[in-house]
C-alpha positions as CSV (number, residue, x, y, z in Angstrom):
1,X,125.1,123.8,150.3
2,X,125.6,127.5,150.6
3,X,122.2,127.6,148.3
4,X,119.9,125.0,150.3
5,X,121.1,127.8,153.4
6,X,120.2,130.3,151.7
7,X,116.8,129.2,150.5
8,X,115.9,127.5,154.0
9,X,116.7,131.2,155.5
10,X,114.0,132.6,153.3
11,X,112.0,129.9,153.5
12,X,111.6,130.5,157.4
13,X,111.1,134.1,156.7
14,X,108.3,133.1,154.3
15,X,106.8,130.6,156.7
16,X,106.6,133.4,159.2
17,X,104.4,135.9,156.8
18,X,102.5,132.8,155.8
19,X,101.0,133.9,152.6
20,X,104.2,134.3,150.8
21,X,105.0,130.7,151.7
22,X,102.5,129.7,149.4
23,X,103.5,131.6,146.5
24,X,106.5,129.9,147.0
25,X,105.9,126.9,146.7
26,X,103.8,128.1,144.0
27,X,107.2,129.5,142.2
28,X,108.5,125.8,143.4
29,X,105.9,124.3,141.2
30,X,106.1,126.1,138.3
31,X,110.2,126.2,138.3
32,X,109.5,122.0,138.7
33,X,107.3,121.8,135.7
34,X,109.5,124.1,133.3
35,X,112.3,122.2,134.6
36,X,110.3,119.0,133.3
37,X,109.4,120.0,130.3
38,X,112.7,121.7,129.1
39,X,114.8,118.6,129.8
40,X,111.8,116.1,127.9
41,X,112.0,118.7,125.0
42,X,115.6,118.4,125.5
43,X,115.8,114.5,125.6
44,X,113.2,114.3,122.3
45,X,115.5,116.5,120.3
46,X,118.5,114.8,120.9
47,X,116.0,110.9,120.1
48,X,115.2,112.9,117.2
49,X,118.7,113.3,116.0
50,X,119.9,110.1,116.7
51,X,117.3,108.9,114.4
52,X,117.8,110.7,112.1
53,X,120.9,109.5,111.9
54,X,120.1,106.4,111.7
55,X,118.3,106.9,109.2
56,X,120.7,108.7,107.1
57,X,123.5,105.2,107.6
58,X,120.7,102.9,106.2
59,X,120.5,104.8,103.4
60,X,123.9,105.0,103.0
61,X,124.0,100.8,103.6
62,X,121.4,100.1,100.8
63,X,123.4,102.4,98.3
């Protein structure tokens, strides 16, 4: 909650300046995209690990 208040204060200061609010929005978008990509990469890695584990189990069962 404190972080939200902190950012709302910063955002209100940005609105008075004008152009900085635009840069702030770009920053937030960039941050959101980075976060989204990183989450996707992590989930892909986890899925690959699971697939590898499943393959190993299948190989063991075939033996």
